[in-house]
C-alpha positions as CSV (number, residue, x, y, z in Angstrom):
1,M,-94.5,14.9,-57.2
2,T,-98.3,14.7,-57.4
3,S,-100.2,12.2,-55.3
4,P,-103.5,11.3,-56.9
5,L,-104.3,8.3,-54.6
6,P,-105.7,9.0,-51.1
7,H,-103.4,9.7,-48.2
8,P,-103.8,11.5,-44.9
9,D,-104.2,15.0,-46.5
10,H,-106.6,14.0,-49.2
11,P,-110.4,13.7,-49.0
12,A,-111.7,10.5,-47.5
13,A,-113.0,7.8,-49.9
14,P,-116.2,5.9,-49.1
15,L,-115.9,2.2,-48.1
16,S,-117.1,0.5,-51.2
17,R,-118.4,-3.1,-51.3
18,R,-115.2,-4.0,-53.2
19,R,-113.0,-2.3,-50.7
20,F,-114.9,-3.8,-47.7
21,T,-114.5,-7.3,-49.3
22,H,-110.8,-6.7,-49.9
23,L,-110.2,-5.6,-46.3
24,A,-112.2,-8.6,-45.0
25,A,-110.1,-10.9,-47.1
26,L,-106.9,-9.4,-45.8
27,T,-108.0,-9.8,-42.3
28,L,-108.9,-13.5,-42.7
29,T,-105.8,-14.3,-44.7
30,A,-103.4,-12.6,-42.3
31,G,-105.1,-14.0,-39.2
32,A,-106.3,-11.0,-37.3
33,G,-108.5,-13.0,-35.0
34,A,-107.6,-15.5,-32.3
35,L,-104.0,-16.5,-32.5
36,P,-102.3,-19.8,-31.5
37,L,-99.6,-19.1,-28.9
38,A,-97.3,-21.8,-30.1
39,T,-97.1,-25.2,-31.7
40,P,-98.6,-28.2,-29.7
41,A,-97.2,-28.8,-26.3
42,S,-95.3,-31.9,-27.5
43,A,-93.2,-29.7,-29.8
44,T,-92.7,-26.8,-27.4
45,T,-90.7,-26.7,-24.1
46,S,-92.3,-25.3,-21.0
47,A,-89.5,-22.7,-20.9
48,A,-90.3,-21.6,-24.5
49,Q,-94.0,-21.6,-23.8
50,A,-93.5,-19.2,-20.9
51,Y,-91.8,-16.7,-23.2
52,Y,-94.6,-17.1,-25.8
53,D,-97.2,-16.6,-23.1
54,R,-95.5,-13.4,-21.9
55,A,-95.3,-12.1,-25.5
56,R,-99.1,-12.8,-26.0
57,A,-99.9,-11.1,-22.7
58,L,-97.8,-8.1,-23.6
59,A,-99.5,-7.9,-27.0
60,G,-102.9,-7.6,-25.2
61,D,-105.6,-6.8,-27.8
62,D,-103.2,-4.8,-30.1
63,Q,-103.7,-6.3,-33.6
64,V,-100.3,-5.1,-34.7
65,L,-98.6,-7.0,-31.9
66,L,-100.9,-10.0,-32.1
67,T,-100.1,-10.4,-35.8
68,L,-96.3,-10.3,-34.9
69,V,-96.9,-13.0,-32.2
70,K,-98.5,-15.2,-34.8
71,A,-95.8,-14.6,-37.4
72,L,-93.1,-15.6,-34.9
73,T,-94.9,-18.6,-33.5
74,P,-93.2,-21.9,-34.5
75,G,-94.7,-23.3,-37.7
76,A,-96.1,-20.0,-38.9
77,V,-96.1,-19.4,-42.7
78,V,-96.1,-16.1,-44.5
79,P,-99.7,-15.3,-45.5
80,R,-100.6,-14.8,-49.2
81,P,-103.2,-12.0,-49.2
82,P,-104.3,-10.3,-52.4
83,A,-102.1,-7.5,-53.8
84,P,-103.2,-4.0,-52.7
85,Q,-103.1,-1.0,-54.9
86,P,-100.1,1.3,-54.4
87,L,-100.6,3.8,-51.6
88,L,-98.9,6.8,-50.0
89,L,-98.5,5.9,-46.3
90,F,-97.0,9.3,-45.7
91,D,-96.4,12.2,-48.1
92,N,-92.9,10.8,-48.7
93,V,-93.4,7.1,-48.3
94,A,-95.2,4.7,-50.7
95,M,-96.1,1.1,-50.3
96,L,-95.7,-1.0,-53.5
97,S,-96.8,-4.5,-52.7
98,V,-97.7,-7.8,-54.3
99,G,-99.4,-8.9,-51.0
100,W,-97.1,-11.3,-49.4
101,V,-94.0,-9.1,-49.9
102,S,-93.7,-5.3,-50.3
103,A,-91.3,-2.6,-51.4
104,T,-91.2,0.8,-49.7
105,A,-90.3,3.9,-51.7
106,V,-88.9,6.9,-49.8
107,L,-89.6,10.0,-51.9
108,T,-87.1,12.8,-51.6
109,D,-86.7,16.2,-53.3
110,D,-83.8,14.7,-55.2
111,G,-85.2,11.3,-56.2
112,I,-86.3,8.0,-54.7
113,V,-84.7,5.5,-52.4
114,L,-86.4,2.1,-52.8
115,I,-86.3,-0.3,-49.9
116,D,-86.4,-3.8,-51.5
117,A,-87.4,-4.7,-55.0
118,L,-89.8,-7.6,-54.9
119,T,-89.2,-11.0,-56.5
120,S,-88.6,-10.5,-60.3
121,P,-88.2,-8.1,-63.2
122,E,-91.9,-8.5,-63.9
123,E,-92.9,-7.4,-60.4
124,A,-90.4,-4.6,-60.5
125,E,-92.0,-3.3,-63.7
126,G,-95.6,-4.2,-63.0
127,T,-95.8,-3.3,-59.3
128,V,-92.9,-0.9,-58.5
129,V,-92.6,1.1,-61.7
130,A,-96.4,1.1,-62.5
131,G,-97.2,1.9,-58.8
132,L,-94.8,4.8,-58.7
133,R,-96.4,6.2,-61.9
134,T,-99.9,5.8,-60.4
135,L,-98.8,7.9,-57.5
136,G,-97.3,10.6,-59.7
137,A,-93.7,9.7,-59.2
138,D,-91.1,9.1,-61.9
139,P,-89.3,5.7,-61.7
140,H,-86.4,7.2,-63.6
141,T,-85.7,9.1,-60.4
142,I,-85.0,5.9,-58.4
143,K,-81.4,6.6,-57.3
144,Y,-80.8,3.8,-54.8
145,I,-82.2,0.4,-54.0
146,V,-81.5,-0.7,-50.4
147,V,-81.9,-4.5,-50.3
148,T,-82.7,-5.4,-46.7
149,H,-81.4,-8.9,-47.0
150,G,-80.2,-11.4,-49.6
151,H,-83.3,-13.4,-50.4
152,D,-84.7,-13.2,-53.9
153,D,-88.1,-11.9,-52.8
154,H,-86.3,-8.7,-51.8
155,Y,-83.7,-8.4,-54.6
156,G,-85.4,-10.1,-57.5
157,G,-86.4,-6.9,-59.3
158,A,-83.3,-4.9,-58.4
159,Q,-81.1,-5.6,-61.4
160,H,-83.9,-4.7,-63.7
161,L,-84.4,-1.4,-62.1
162,A,-80.6,-0.8,-62.2
163,D,-80.4,-1.7,-65.9
164,H,-83.5,0.2,-67.0
165,Y,-83.7,3.2,-64.6
166,G,-80.1,3.8,-63.5
167,A,-80.6,2.8,-59.8
168,R,-77.6,1.8,-57.7
169,I,-78.0,-1.3,-55.5
170,L,-76.9,-1.5,-51.9
171,M,-76.5,-4.6,-49.7
172,T,-74.2,-5.6,-46.9
173,P,-71.1,-7.5,-47.9
174,A,-72.3,-10.6,-46.0
175,D,-75.5,-10.7,-48.0
176,W,-73.8,-9.8,-51.3
177,N,-71.8,-13.0,-50.6
178,L,-75.0,-14.9,-49.8
179,T,-76.6,-13.7,-53.0
180,A,-73.5,-14.7,-55.0
181,H,-74.2,-18.3,-54.1
182,S,-77.8,-18.1,-54.9
183,D,-79.2,-20.1,-57.9
184,S,-81.8,-17.3,-58.5
185,P,-81.7,-16.1,-62.1
186,H,-82.4,-12.6,-60.8
187,A,-79.5,-12.2,-58.5
188,P,-78.1,-8.7,-59.0
189,T,-74.5,-7.9,-59.9
190,R,-72.6,-6.7,-56.9
191,D,-72.7,-2.9,-56.5
192,L,-72.5,-0.8,-53.4
193,D,-71.7,-2.1,-49.8
194,I,-73.7,-1.1,-46.8
195,T,-71.7,-0.6,-43.6
196,D,-73.3,-0.7,-40.1
197,G,-74.8,2.6,-39.2
198,Q,-74.3,4.1,-42.7
199,R,-76.1,7.3,-43.5
200,L,-77.6,7.3,-47.0
201,T,-78.6,10.9,-47.9
202,L,-80.6,11.9,-50.9
203,G,-81.7,15.5,-51.1
204,A,-82.7,16.6,-47.6
205,T,-83.5,13.0,-46.4
206,T,-81.1,10.8,-44.5
207,I,-81.7,7.1,-44.0
208,H,-79.8,5.3,-41.3
209,L,-78.9,1.7,-42.2
210,H,-78.3,-0.5,-39.2
211,H,-76.9,-4.0,-39.6
212,T,-79.3,-6.4,-37.8
213,P,-78.1,-9.9,-38.6
214,G,-80.3,-12.9,-37.6
215,H,-82.7,-13.5,-40.5
216,T,-79.6,-13.5,-42.7
217,P,-76.0,-12.7,-41.8
218,G,-76.3,-9.3,-43.5
219,T,-79.8,-8.1,-42.8
220,V,-80.2,-4.3,-42.6
221,S,-83.0,-2.4,-40.8
222,P,-83.5,1.3,-41.9
223,I,-84.6,4.2,-39.7
224,F,-85.8,7.3,-41.7
225,P,-87.9,10.4,-41.4
226,V,-91.5,10.5,-42.7
227,H,-94.0,13.3,-42.8
228,T,-97.6,14.2,-43.7
229,G,-97.9,18.0,-44.2
230,P,-96.1,19.7,-41.3
231,H,-96.3,16.6,-39.1
232,R,-92.9,14.8,-38.7
233,H,-92.2,11.3,-37.5
234,T,-89.5,8.7,-37.6
235,A,-90.0,5.3,-39.1
236,M,-88.3,1.9,-38.7
237,L,-88.5,-1.1,-40.9
238,W,-87.2,-4.4,-39.4
239,G,-85.3,-6.0,-42.3
240,G,-86.1,-9.7,-41.8
241,T,-88.5,-11.3,-39.4
242,N,-88.5,-15.1,-39.9
243,P,-86.2,-16.5,-37.3
244,P,-83.2,-18.7,-38.1
245,P,-83.0,-22.3,-36.9
246,T,-79.8,-22.6,-34.8
247,P,-79.2,-21.4,-31.3
248,A,-76.1,-19.4,-32.4
249,E,-78.1,-17.6,-35.1
250,L,-81.0,-17.0,-32.7
251,R,-78.6,-15.4,-30.2
252,T,-77.3,-13.2,-32.9
253,Y,-80.9,-12.2,-33.8
254,L,-81.6,-11.4,-30.1
255,S,-78.5,-9.2,-30.0
256,S,-79.7,-7.4,-33.1
257,I,-83.1,-6.7,-31.5
258,H,-81.4,-5.3,-28.4
259,T,-79.0,-3.0,-30.4
260,F,-81.8,-1.8,-32.8
261,R,-84.1,-1.0,-29.9
262,T,-81.4,1.4,-28.7
263,H,-81.1,3.0,-32.1
264,M,-84.9,3.4,-32.2
265,H,-84.9,5.0,-28.8
266,Q,-82.2,7.4,-29.7
267,A,-84.0,8.3,-33.0
268,G,-87.4,8.7,-31.3
269,T,-88.9,6.1,-33.6
270,D,-92.7,6.2,-33.6
271,V,-93.7,4.5,-36.9
272,E,-93.4,0.8,-37.7
273,L,-93.2,-0.6,-41.2
274,S,-92.5,-4.1,-42.6
275,N,-91.7,-5.8,-45.9
276,H,-94.0,-8.8,-45.2
277,P,-97.6,-8.9,-43.8
278,N,-96.4,-9.9,-40.4
279,D,-97.5,-6.7,-38.6
280,Y,-101.1,-6.1,-39.7
281,G,-99.6,-3.7,-42.2
282,L,-101.9,-4.5,-45.2
283,Q,-105.0,-4.1,-43.1
284,R,-103.6,-0.8,-41.7
285,A,-103.0,0.4,-45.3
286,E,-106.6,-0.3,-46.2
287,Q,-107.7,1.6,-43.1
288,L,-105.7,4.5,-44.2
289,R,-107.0,4.3,-47.8
290,T,-110.5,4.2,-46.5
291,D,-110.2,6.9,-43.9
292,P,-107.3,9.2,-44.9
293,H,-108.4,11.9,-42.5
294,G,-108.4,9.6,-39.5
295,P,-105.3,8.8,-37.3
296,N,-102.6,7.3,-39.4
297,P,-102.5,3.6,-38.2
298,F,-98.7,3.3,-38.9
299,I,-97.9,5.9,-36.3
300,L,-97.7,3.7,-33.2
301,G,-96.0,6.2,-30.9
302,A,-92.6,5.6,-29.4
303,P,-93.7,3.4,-26.4
304,R,-95.7,1.1,-28.7
305,T,-92.9,0.7,-31.3
306,Q,-90.6,-0.3,-28.4
307,R,-93.3,-2.7,-27.2
308,Y,-93.3,-4.2,-30.7
309,M,-89.6,-4.9,-30.4
310,R,-90.1,-6.3,-26.9
311,V,-92.8,-8.7,-28.2
312,M,-90.3,-9.8,-30.8
313,D,-87.6,-10.2,-28.2
314,L,-89.8,-12.5,-26.1
315,M,-90.9,-14.6,-29.1
316,L,-87.2,-15.0,-30.1
317,R,-86.3,-16.1,-26.5
318,G,-88.9,-18.7,-26.8
319,R,-87.6,-19.9,-30.2
320,L,-84.1,-20.0,-28.6
321,A,-85.3,-22.1,-25.7
322,D,-86.9,-24.6,-28.1
323,A,-83.8,-24.6,-30.3
324,E,-81.5,-25.2,-27.4
325,T,-83.6,-28.1,-26.2
326,T,-83.6,-29.6,-29.7
327,A,-79.8,-29.2,-29.9
328,D,-79.4,-30.9,-26.4
329,D,-81.7,-33.8,-27.4
330,G,-79.6,-34.2,-30.6
């Protein structure tokens, strides 16, 4: 597959006025500056605030971690930045995004595994299919669509891609059941089930699919190999970030974080990706587009990817403390 758009092995592009304005808009929209630590004191327990403060301290001045703190702060909303152009984050990984939600294409020597499918057939065609073609990839080679969880902003374009390009759709049984009760007109027809720890192999690429319930009962978080030239890395993509409301669900979420951190450590994960702009990901994509010869900003290193999950753990412990207090008061 050819790759006409800039990536780490291609010549650097100058920072045009349009690109500078776009990057500035992303920064402002996604909140890269000073971050609130939590909701007002009247809505947050002191126990919860202690966790939020520890998460903020652990984040330090790391914009990736600070953006995660903001995304997990009570009352946070998903930002709505402008849609970026498609981009190769690595030689074998493409970002196809409408701004507030993204799909990730893993390019193998035997076809494409698409992680998530955006919100609708129109976005599947206009963003996923068109984006792949822009990057020199053939959408007819999409073999599998891994839906990280059963919300329509992740499965909305899946059935269109299955019907028109022959892709098979994978989801956990729990989230197939969730989707079956959805009133979305784009809910896909049940196809393949994902089991915890399943290995999905296409060509020489194996993607490990880990069940990480919390955001939904069947959320899945993949770990997979990425590369630029001879340089090999291992990426993770946390399948669903927005915390659930009840103490029981939050405890499940925390358990998933703990288990997934172990999987990450065993795999040597050093790259972090996301399907929403809750990790400074769109800004990092623009940095990469602007300076493709510089350090790839998605390579955090193993210690920093573990710290990312530790920040998530602390924020979720704060959310649990708040939820338990609310439940007790009720």
